C-alpha positions as a Python dict, from the first residue, in 0.01 Angstrom:
ca = {
    (1, 'M'): (0, 0, 0),
    (2, 'I'): (-245, -4, -265),
    (3, 'T'): (-98, 342, -422),
    (4, 'G'): (227, 185, -413),
    (5, 'L'): (101, -112, -617),
    (6, 'D'): (-63, 147, -869),
    (7, 'L'): (274, 316, -902),
    (8, 'D'): (523, 28, -935),
    (9, 'H'): (576, 40, -1293),
    (10, 'V'): (923, 173, -1420),
    (11, 'G'): (736, 403, -1693),
    (12, 'E'): (754, 499, -2066),
    (13, 'F'): (1008, 818, -1969),
    (14, 'S'): (1250, 605, -1844),
    (15, 'V'): (1273, 427, -2168),
    (16, 'I'): (1304, 738, -2349),
    (17, 'V'): (1598, 858, -2108),
    (18, 'A'): (1751, 508, -2169),
    (19, 'I'): (1726, 539, -2533),
    (20, 'E'): (1888, 895, -2515),
    (21, 'A'): (2173, 735, -2298),
    (22, 'L'): (2260, 484, -2586),
    (23, 'V'): (2273, 736, -2856),
    (24, 'L'): (2495, 941, -2672),
    (25, 'G'): (2726, 653, -2563),
    (26, 'L'): (2658, 667, -2222),
    (27, 'L'): (2547, 307, -2192),
    (28, 'I'): (2668, -7, -2326),
    (29, 'G'): (2410, -234, -2536),
    (30, 'P'): (2386, -498, -2259),
    (31, 'I'): (2307, -263, -2001),
    (32, 'F'): (2041, -71, -2224),
    (33, 'E'): (1897, -432, -2312),
    (34, 'A'): (1871, -506, -1945),
    (35, 'M'): (1679, -182, -1886),
    (36, 'I'): (1454, -229, -2155),
    (37, 'L'): (1362, -587, -2032),
    (38, 'A'): (1310, -464, -1687),
    (39, 'A'): (1101, -163, -1788),
    (40, 'A'): (869, -423, -2009),
    (41, 'V'): (825, -675, -1709),
    (42, 'S'): (736, -378, -1488),
    (43, 'M'): (486, -227, -1727),
    (44, 'I'): (329, -592, -1764),
    (45, 'L'): (342, -653, -1422),
    (46, 'S'): (199, -306, -1328),
    (47, 'N'): (-129, -382, -1537),
    (48, 'F'): (-163, -694, -1310),
    (49, 'T'): (-90, -521, -988),
    (50, 'H'): (-315, -221, -1076),
    (51, 'V'): (-626, -484, -1171),
    (52, 'Y'): (-566, -691, -879),
    (53, 'D'): (-437, -445, -598),
    (54, 'E'): (-723, -503, -358),
    (55, 'E'): (-679, -880, -351),
    (56, 'I'): (-297, -839, -331),
    (57, 'Y'): (-320, -637, -13),
    (58, 'R'): (-598, -854, 135),
    (59, 'A'): (-370, -1142, 67),
    (60, 'M'): (-61, -968, 230),
    (61, 'V'): (-289, -882, 537),
    (62, 'R'): (-395, -1246, 578),
    (63, 'R'): (-50, -1338, 588),
    (64, 'D'): (33, -1084, 836),
    (65, 'W'): (304, -921, 603),
    (66, 'L'): (198, -568, 684),
    (67, 'G'): (107, -569, 1052),
    (68, 'R'): (-223, -487, 1178),
    (69, 'P'): (-444, -321, 893),
    (70, 'Y'): (-594, 29, 985),
    (71, 'H'): (-954, 57, 816),
    (72, 'D'): (-1049, 368, 988),
    (73, 'V'): (-881, 702, 1147),
    (74, 'D'): (-1070, 593, 1475),
    (75, 'D'): (-873, 281, 1491),
    (76, 'W'): (-582, 508, 1574),
    (77, 'N'): (-803, 739, 1816),
    (78, 'S'): (-699, 689, 2166),
    (79, 'V'): (-847, 1037, 2313),
    (80, 'P'): (-1088, 990, 2604),
    (81, 'D'): (-1431, 1152, 2529),
    (82, 'D'): (-1439, 1388, 2833),
    (83, 'I'): (-1126, 1592, 2685),
    (84, 'S'): (-1230, 1925, 2553),
    (85, 'D'): (-1091, 2241, 2463),
    (86, 'H'): (-754, 2088, 2357),
    (87, 'V'): (-570, 2122, 2008),
    (88, 'V'): (-364, 1857, 1848),
    (89, 'I'): (-96, 1962, 1590),
    (90, 'V'): (84, 1678, 1411),
    (91, 'G'): (405, 1759, 1330),
    (92, 'Y'): (642, 2044, 1445),
    (93, 'G'): (814, 2155, 1122),
    (94, 'R'): (780, 2515, 989),
    (95, 'Q'): (388, 2542, 989),
    (96, 'G'): (362, 2333, 1304),
    (97, 'R'): (569, 2553, 1511),
    (98, 'R'): (387, 2858, 1376),
    (99, 'L'): (33, 2697, 1513),
    (100, 'V'): (177, 2622, 1837),
    (101, 'K'): (296, 3022, 1847),
    (102, 'F'): (-69, 3133, 1745),
    (103, 'C'): (-224, 2896, 2015),
    (104, 'E'): (-23, 3000, 2266),
    (105, 'K'): (-65, 3348, 2202),
    (106, 'S'): (-443, 3306, 2160),
    (107, 'I'): (-439, 3129, 2516),
    (108, 'N'): (-264, 3436, 2671),
    (109, 'H'): (-481, 3662, 2543),
    (110, 'M'): (-784, 3475, 2670),
    (111, 'L'): (-652, 3482, 3045),
}
């Protein structure tokens, strides 16, 4: 959430693209003006959200707009303390499948 508040502006590059589109005749004047206005407003507001990102986040949490906040990875941890010799693989994409195969081969070699 806080990262999103820091990345919430349109950016100068978008303005350059809009100017080029106007020059090439790909945009009409009113659309270009709306884009410039939106970019200016977002750049101004992004300064505000960048400075006050923590306060905005806390206010949203207090109002329960974001659900339960997690302050630590241990808040998500529900693995019993007596478990050992386990491997937890998060994700089963290309790399996750490779890790599973490696673990399975390692276990088979141990047995």
